[in-house]
C-alpha positions in Angstrom: 52.2 73.1 156.6 50.4 70.8 154.1 52.0 67.7 153.1 50.5 68.9 149.0 52.1 72.3 149.4 54.3 73.9 146.2 55.7 77.2 145.6 53.7 79.0 144.1 54.7 80.2 139.9 56.2 84.1 141.0 58.5 82.2 143.9 59.8 79.0 141.5 60.4 81.8 138.9 62.2 84.0 140.6 64.7 81.0 142.7 65.1 79.3 138.6 66.2 82.5 137.3 68.6 83.9 140.0 69.8 80.4 140.8 69.4 77.9 137.3 69.5 74.3 138.5 70.9 74.5 142.2 67.5 76.6 142.4 65.1 74.5 141.6 66.6 71.3 142.6 66.0 73.2 146.4 63.0 74.0 145.1 62.0 70.2 144.9 63.9 69.5 148.1 62.5 72.6 149.7 59.8 70.5 151.6 61.9 67.3 153.1 64.5 69.8 154.1 62.1 72.0 155.9 60.5 68.7 157.6 63.9 67.5 158.3 64.6 70.8 160.4 61.7 70.5 162.1 61.7 67.2 163.4 65.2 68.3 164.7 64.2 71.6 166.6 60.9 69.8 167.6 58.7 72.4 165.0 55.6 72.4 164.0 55.3 74.4 161.5 52.6 76.1 159.6 52.0 77.8 155.9 54.6 79.6 154.1 54.3 82.9 154.2 53.8 85.0 150.9 57.2 84.5 149.4 59.9 86.8 147.5 63.6 86.1 147.8 63.6 83.4 150.8 61.0 80.9 152.1 60.1 81.7 155.4 57.2 80.3 157.4 56.5 80.2 160.9 56.7 77.4 163.4 55.9 77.3 166.5 58.3 75.1 169.1 60.0 74.7 172.3 61.6 78.4 172.6 58.0 79.2 171.3 56.0 81.7 168.6 58.7 81.8 165.5 59.7 82.2 162.2 62.4 80.0 160.1 63.8 81.6 157.3 65.4 79.9 154.5 67.4 80.7 151.2 68.5 79.2 148.0 71.8 77.9 148.0 74.9 80.0 147.5 73.5 83.4 148.9 75.1 84.7 151.9 72.8 87.0 153.1 71.1 84.8 155.9 74.5 83.9 157.8 75.0 88.2 158.0 71.6 88.8 158.8 71.6 86.1 161.8 75.0 87.5 162.7 73.8 91.2 163.0 70.6 90.2 165.1 72.4 87.8 167.1 74.8 91.3 167.7 71.2 93.2 169.3 70.3 90.2 171.4 66.7 91.5 171.0 67.5 94.7 171.5 65.6 96.9 169.5 65.2 93.6 166.7 63.6 90.3 166.4 66.2 87.7 168.3 67.6 84.8 166.9 67.2 81.2 168.0 69.1 79.2 165.3 71.4 79.7 162.8 71.7 76.3 160.6 74.4 76.9 157.9 74.0 73.7 155.6 70.6 74.7 155.1 71.1 78.3 154.9 68.8 79.2 157.5 67.4 80.5 161.0 65.3 80.8 163.3 63.6 84.0 164.5 61.5 85.6 167.1 58.3 85.8 165.3 56.8 89.7 166.2 53.1 89.2 166.9 51.2 90.4 165.9 54.1 90.9 163.1 52.0 94.5 161.8 54.6 96.7 159.5 54.9 99.9 160.2 53.9 101.1 156.8 50.5 99.7 157.5 50.2 102.5 160.7 51.0 105.0 158.2 49.0 103.7 155.0 46.1 103.5 157.5 45.7 106.3 158.8 47.0 108.3 155.8 47.7 111.5 158.2 50.1 114.1 159.7 49.5 113.3 163.2 50.6 109.3 162.2 53.2 109.7 160.4 55.3 111.6 162.3 54.1 108.7 165.1 55.6 106.3 163.2 59.1 108.4 162.2 59.2 108.7 166.1 59.1 104.0 166.3 62.0 104.2 163.8 63.9 107.3 165.7 63.3 105.0 169.0 64.4 101.3 167.1 67.9 103.5 166.2 68.7 104.4 169.3 68.4 100.9 170.6 70.3 99.6 167.7 73.2 101.8 167.2 76.1 100.5 169.3 79.5 99.4 168.8 80.2 96.3 166.2 81.3 94.2 168.4 84.6 92.2 167.6 84.6 89.7 165.2 81.3 90.6 163.3 82.3 91.0 159.7 79.5 94.1 158.4 80.6 96.2 155.5 81.5 99.6 155.6 79.4 102.1 154.1 82.8 103.8 152.6 82.6 100.9 150.8 79.6 102.0 148.5 81.6 105.0 147.2 82.4 102.4 144.7 78.6 102.4 143.3 79.1 106.1 142.4 82.2 105.6 140.6 80.4 103.0 138.6 78.1 105.1 137.7 80.3 107.9 136.6 82.3 105.8 134.6 79.5 104.5 132.9 77.4 108.3 131.8 79.4 110.4 133.3 77.9 113.1 135.1 74.6 112.4 132.8 72.7 109.3 131.9 69.6 108.2 133.0 70.1 109.9 136.4 70.8 113.3 134.9 72.9 116.3 134.4 75.5 116.3 137.2 73.3 114.7 140.0 75.5 112.0 140.8 78.2 114.1 140.8 76.9 116.0 143.9 75.6 112.9 145.9 79.6 111.4 145.0 80.5 114.2 146.9 78.2 115.0 149.9 79.2 110.8 150.5 82.6 111.5 150.3 82.0 114.5 152.6 79.8 112.7 155.2 81.9 110.0 155.7 84.9 111.5 155.8 84.1 113.9 158.3 82.1 111.4 160.6 82.5 111.5 164.7 81.4 107.8 165.8 81.1 104.6 163.7 77.9 102.3 164.9 76.3 99.0 163.6 73.6 100.2 161.6 70.9 98.1 160.5 71.4 99.0 157.1 67.7 99.5 155.9 65.4 100.6 158.1 62.1 101.5 156.7 58.3 101.0 157.8 58.0 97.9 156.3 60.9 96.5 157.9 59.6 97.3 162.0 57.4 95.1 163.3 54.4 95.5 165.6 55.3 93.2 168.8 54.2 91.5 172.5 57.0 90.9 174.9 56.3 90.1 178.7 57.5 93.4 179.1 54.9 94.9 177.1 54.1 96.1 173.1 57.7 96.4 171.4 58.5 97.8 167.6 61.0 95.4 166.1 63.3 95.1 163.0 63.7 92.3 160.9 66.0 92.0 157.4 69.1 94.0 158.9 71.7 94.7 155.9 74.6 95.3 158.3 76.9 97.9 158.1 79.2 99.9 160.1 79.5 103.7 159.7 78.1 106.8 160.4 74.7 107.0 162.3 73.2 109.3 159.7 73.0 106.5 156.6 70.1 104.6 159.2 67.9 107.4 158.6 67.4 108.5 155.5 65.9 104.9 153.8 62.4 105.7 155.6 62.2 108.7 153.8 60.9 107.2 150.4 59.0 105.4 152.9 56.1 103.0 151.9 55.9 103.6 148.4 53.3 105.6 148.6 54.3 108.1 151.2 55.3 110.9 148.4 52.4 110.2 146.1 49.8 110.7 148.8 52.2 112.6 150.7 50.4 112.8 153.8 46.7 115.8 153.3 50.1 118.2 152.0 53.3 119.2 149.3 55.7 116.0 149.2 58.1 119.0 150.5 56.9 119.5 153.4 56.0 116.3 154.8 59.7 115.4 154.0 61.2 118.5 156.1 58.6 116.9 158.7 60.1 114.5 158.9 63.4 115.1 159.2 62.7 117.9 161.3 61.5 114.6 163.6 64.5 112.5 163.0 66.5 115.7 163.6 64.9 116.2 167.8 64.6 112.9 168.2 68.1 111.5 167.7 70.7 114.7 168.0 72.5 114.5 171.3 71.8 110.9 171.5 75.1 109.2 170.1 78.2 110.1 171.4 80.5 112.2 169.1 77.6 112.2 165.9 76.1 115.1 164.7 73.0 114.4 164.2 71.0 117.6 163.4 69.2 118.6 160.6 71.6 120.4 157.8 73.5 116.9 158.2 70.2 114.7 158.4 69.6 116.7 155.5 72.9 115.6 153.1 73.2 112.2 154.2 69.0 111.8 152.7 70.8 113.3 149.6 74.0 111.4 149.2 72.1 107.9 150.0 68.7 108.5 148.0 70.8 109.4 145.3 73.1 105.6 145.8 69.5 104.2 146.2 68.6 105.2 142.6 72.7 104.0 141.2 72.0 100.8 142.2 68.8 100.6 140.4 70.5 101.9 137.4 72.7 98.7 138.2 70.3 96.0 138.8 67.5 97.8 136.8 68.9 100.1 133.9 66.5 102.9 135.5 66.0 105.1 138.3 63.2 104.4 140.2 60.1 106.9 141.8 59.9 107.7 145.1 63.9 107.9 146.7 64.1 109.4 143.0 62.1 112.3 144.1 64.0 113.0 147.2 67.0 113.1 145.7 65.7 115.7 143.5 64.1 117.8 146.2 67.2 117.8 148.6 69.3 118.4 145.4 71.9 121.0 147.1 73.3 122.1 144.0 76.4 122.0 145.3 79.0 119.7 147.7 78.7 119.4 151.4 81.4 122.2 153.3 
């Protein structure tokens, strides 16, 4: 990292706005913090990646090519990320080499070339490329899903019912997400959670930008990054990818958005149903999960920004069953 490195304006604005004086102090200390950590771990530090919420930089050291990820003070998500990645121990995800709670940082395997799966879809723009990418995501899920190890604390997906409850308390059956949509999604979600046949460790935010192309000794691989970590029905993990990459539905890969969405759901059901003992991952149930999770995603958008987004809202409207799952 260059001695004169300074964070760009957008990153400074985010850190200052989210963390105030403590964030500004952290930004001022950041080069020294990185230098001290690098000295302790015998690391050579490269130039940071484009920054959004965390400081992320490539490094090289005793473990080989790696990435150092540091979060501003007062945030706990990196501890959770590192713990979940360690539970996977390199199976379907990048390995974690070190977690430093004092620095609020972890050191992880660098996926090289590191091309996100989203690039495979957008570069080709064909239905065949999209189908192959959905297959990669399904294979990644199968690698990641397992019982939650003893001692690992992750969010139970059942807790997300409170977000539906917040919206209904705030807007009733109307509001920015339309007449009755959240009521229907909340009912579907509760039925899905109540009828879950098995519970596994989930990624929680699995989509095309969080799966990277990599090379390992055994050959090419696709590796997951940036897990939220959760426990619950594996169907919960199958939904987020359906409205990603962001322009997927807008381009619709040469066919209507509805047919493109159907093709993804068909591929997921074909690749996943019967692979997790006790779990129903058939097309009907995956569709129900997609509807409920799409609406939940838009509830989060309303909570954070006061308005719905675009792609997930489109999926929700396409899959709206107009009545609850029975």
